[in-house]
C-alpha positions as CSV (number, residue, x, y, z in Angstrom):
1,X,102.7,139.1,88.8
2,X,105.1,140.3,91.4
3,X,103.3,138.3,94.1
4,X,103.6,135.1,92.0
5,X,107.4,135.8,91.7
6,X,107.9,136.0,95.4
7,X,105.8,132.9,95.9
8,X,108.0,130.9,93.6
9,X,111.1,132.3,95.2
10,X,109.9,131.4,98.7
11,X,109.1,127.9,97.5
12,X,112.5,127.6,96.0
13,X,114.2,128.7,99.2
14,X,112.0,126.4,101.3
15,X,112.9,123.5,99.0
16,X,116.6,124.2,99.2
17,X,116.3,124.5,103.0
18,X,114.5,121.1,103.2
19,X,117.1,119.5,101.0
20,X,119.9,120.8,103.1
21,X,118.3,119.5,106.3
22,X,117.8,116.2,104.6
23,X,121.4,116.1,103.6
24,X,122.6,117.1,107.0
25,X,120.5,114.4,108.7
26,X,121.8,111.8,106.2
27,X,125.4,112.9,106.9
28,X,124.7,112.6,110.7
29,X,123.3,109.2,110.3
30,X,126.3,108.1,108.3
31,X,128.6,109.5,110.9
32,X,126.8,107.7,113.7
33,X,127.0,104.4,111.9
34,X,130.7,104.9,111.3
35,X,131.3,105.8,114.9
36,X,129.3,102.8,116.1
37,X,131.3,100.5,113.9
38,X,134.6,101.9,115.1
39,X,133.5,101.5,118.7
40,X,132.2,97.9,118.0
41,X,135.6,97.0,116.4
42,X,137.5,98.4,119.3
43,X,135.3,96.5,121.8
44,X,135.7,93.3,119.8
45,X,139.5,93.7,119.7
46,X,139.5,94.4,123.5
47,X,137.5,91.2,124.0
48,X,140.0,89.2,122.0
49,X,142.9,90.6,124.0
50,X,141.0,89.9,127.2
51,X,140.3,86.3,126.2
52,X,143.9,85.8,125.2
53,X,145.1,87.2,128.5
54,X,142.7,85.1,130.6
55,X,143.2,81.9,128.7
56,X,146.9,81.9,127.9
57,X,148.8,84.0,130.4
58,X,146.8,82.9,133.5
59,X,147.0,79.3,132.5
60,X,150.8,79.3,132.9
């Protein structure tokens, strides 16, 4: 009886642990995607500015 109780308690703890790990990795994945998109946007913006400088200011 008591052994069964500890087994189920262990299983519950392990499940919670697994779920928290899964949640953390999902959050990390989301953060990486957001950071990548921020960097990509900045790079795209810099490229626009560069093209503008090269094409318009240097043409004068």
